[in-house]
C-alpha positions in Angstrom: 0.0 0.0 0.0 2.9 2.4 0.8 4.5 1.7 -2.5 1.2 2.4 -4.3 0.8 5.7 -2.4 4.3 6.7 -3.2 3.9 5.9 -6.9 0.7 8.0 -7.0 2.4 10.9 -5.3 5.4 10.7 -7.6 3.0 10.6 -10.7 1.1 13.7 -9.4 4.3 15.6 -8.8 5.7 14.7 -12.2 2.4 15.7 -13.9 2.5 19.1 -12.1 6.1 19.8 -13.1 5.2 19.0 -16.8 2.2 21.4 -16.6 4.4 24.1 -15.1 7.0 23.6 -17.9 4.1 23.7 -20.5 3.0 27.0 -19.0 6.6 28.4 -19.3 6.6 27.4 -23.0 3.3 29.2 -23.4 4.8 32.3 -21.8 7.7 32.2 -24.3 5.3 31.6 -27.2 3.5 34.8 -26.1 6.8 36.8 -26.3 7.6 35.4 -29.7 4.1 36.2 -31.0 4.3 39.8 -29.6 7.6 40.3 -31.4 6.2 39.0 -34.7 3.1 41.1 -34.4 5.1 44.2 -33.6 7.3 43.6 -36.7 4.1 43.5 -38.8 2.2 46.3 -37.1 4.0 48.9 -34.9 0.5 49.9 -33.4 0.0 46.4 -32.0 -1.1 46.7 -28.3 -1.7 43.0 -27.5 -4.4 40.3 -27.5 -5.7 37.3 -25.7 -4.7 34.3 -27.6 -6.5 31.0 -27.0 -4.2 28.1 -27.6 -6.3 25.2 -26.1 -6.2 23.3 -29.4 -2.4 23.1 -29.2 -2.4 21.6 -25.7 -2.7 17.8 -25.2 -5.8 16.9 -23.3 -8.9 18.9 -22.5 -7.2 21.7 -20.6 -8.0 25.3 -21.7 -4.9 27.5 -22.2 -4.6 31.1 -23.1 -1.9 33.7 -23.4 -2.6 37.3 -22.7 -0.2 39.8 -24.3 -0.1 43.5 -23.5 2.3 45.9 -25.2 2.7 49.5 -23.8 4.9 52.3 -24.9 7.1 53.9 -22.3 6.0 57.5 -21.8 9.4 58.5 -20.5 11.3 57.1 -23.4 9.9 56.7 -26.9 12.6 54.1 -27.7 11.2 51.6 -25.2 8.3 49.1 -25.2 7.1 47.0 -22.3 5.7 43.5 -23.2 3.8 41.8 -20.5 2.7 38.2 -21.1 0.5 36.1 -18.9 0.1 32.4 -19.6 -2.7 30.3 -18.1 -3.2 26.6 -18.2 -6.2 24.9 -16.7 -9.8 25.8 -15.7 -10.6 29.0 -13.9 -12.5 27.5 -11.1 -12.1 28.3 -7.4 -12.5 24.6 -6.6 -9.7 23.6 -9.0 -6.3 24.4 -7.5 -4.6 22.8 -10.5 -4.8 26.0 -12.6 -1.3 27.4 -13.3 -0.5 31.0 -14.2 2.9 32.4 -15.0 3.8 35.9 -16.1 6.8 37.9 -17.2 7.5 41.5 -18.3 10.2 42.5 -20.9 11.5 45.9 -21.8 12.6 46.1 -25.4 13.7 48.7 -27.9 10.7 50.0 -29.9 12.6 49.9 -33.1 12.2 46.2 -33.9 13.9 45.2 -37.1 13.8 41.7 -38.6 17.2 41.0 -37.0 16.3 42.2 -33.5 16.5 39.3 -30.9 14.7 39.2 -27.6 16.2 37.7 -24.5 
């Protein structure tokens, strides 16, 4: 019984770590999409991008992108990305949300790279 319980705990932990890693990949995909959209349209301010079809299983997933121009410096943009994986349900503690903010130069050329 102890071995079974240990296996189940390990499986849950591994599954959680995989979901956290998937959310990190969604976060990076949001940054790449913002970069691409800004190259095509310098007036791009962001979007909410549903990516549930790209995720294995039935889990809903979305990426929220917000681009703002820095008022103090016209040469700077702030890109904020929030990635969410799982149901938005108070009774479901399995929902994962990760976010990050990047400051970049507003003059994005095709050779500009983001770190």
